[in-house]
C-alpha positions in Angstrom: -135.3 291.0 -119.9 -131.5 290.7 -119.5 -129.4 293.5 -118.0 -126.9 295.3 -120.2 -124.0 294.1 -117.9 -123.2 290.4 -118.4 -121.6 290.3 -114.9 -125.1 290.7 -113.4 -126.4 287.6 -115.1 -126.5 284.4 -113.2 -128.1 281.0 -113.4 -128.8 278.1 -111.0 -130.1 274.6 -111.5 -133.2 273.8 -109.4 -134.4 270.3 -108.7 -138.0 269.7 -107.9 -138.8 266.4 -106.2 -142.4 265.3 -106.6 -143.5 263.0 -103.8 -145.9 260.3 -104.8 -148.7 260.7 -102.2 -151.5 258.7 -103.8 -150.7 256.1 -106.4 -154.0 254.4 -106.0 -157.5 255.8 -106.0 -160.0 254.3 -103.5 -161.8 251.3 -104.8 -164.4 248.8 -103.7 -162.9 246.0 -101.6 -164.4 243.4 -104.0 -166.8 243.2 -106.8 -170.4 243.8 -105.7 -173.6 242.7 -107.4 -176.9 243.3 -105.6 -180.3 241.8 -106.3 -183.6 243.1 -104.9 -186.5 240.7 -104.7 -189.9 242.0 -105.7 -191.3 241.4 -102.2 -188.4 243.2 -100.4 -189.7 245.2 -97.4 -189.2 248.9 -96.9 -186.0 249.6 -94.9 -184.6 246.1 -95.7 -180.8 246.0 -96.0 -179.9 245.2 -99.6 -176.1 245.5 -99.8 -173.2 246.5 -97.6 -170.2 247.8 -99.4 -166.6 248.4 -98.3 -163.8 250.3 -100.0 -160.0 250.3 -99.6 -157.2 252.7 -100.5 -154.0 250.8 -101.1 -151.9 253.9 -100.2 -153.2 254.2 -96.6 -153.0 251.8 -93.7 -156.2 249.8 -93.0 -156.8 251.5 -89.6 -156.5 255.0 -91.1 -159.3 254.7 -93.7 -162.8 256.0 -93.5 -164.8 256.5 -96.6 -168.0 258.5 -97.1 -170.6 257.4 -99.6 -173.4 259.3 -101.2 -176.1 258.7 -103.8 -175.6 260.2 -107.2 -177.3 263.7 -107.5 -180.0 262.3 -109.8 -180.9 259.6 -107.2 -180.6 261.9 -104.1 -184.3 262.5 -103.9 -185.4 259.0 -104.7 -187.4 257.6 -101.7 -186.6 254.0 -102.8 -182.9 254.1 -101.8 -181.0 255.4 -98.8 -177.5 255.1 -97.6 -176.5 254.5 -94.0 -172.9 254.9 -92.7 -171.9 251.9 -90.6 -168.8 253.8 -89.3 -166.5 251.3 -91.2 -164.8 251.8 -94.5 
């Protein structure tokens, strides 16, 4: 709604600068392919995975992994955090 008096109308240009914080989503450090032998023992380590985020410095990264909801109650698989990335 504009006022009746044109002298009370003003305009200004506004510049919005969007800072690029995260160009790259986290990704696995390399391609992983795991195989499980039929005689694998309970509790046996099958695969260790590592992730990277190309936007952050190496020492600043720590990723958290979790099983998909549909596998969360599966007693055959567990995840253990090795306090790395």
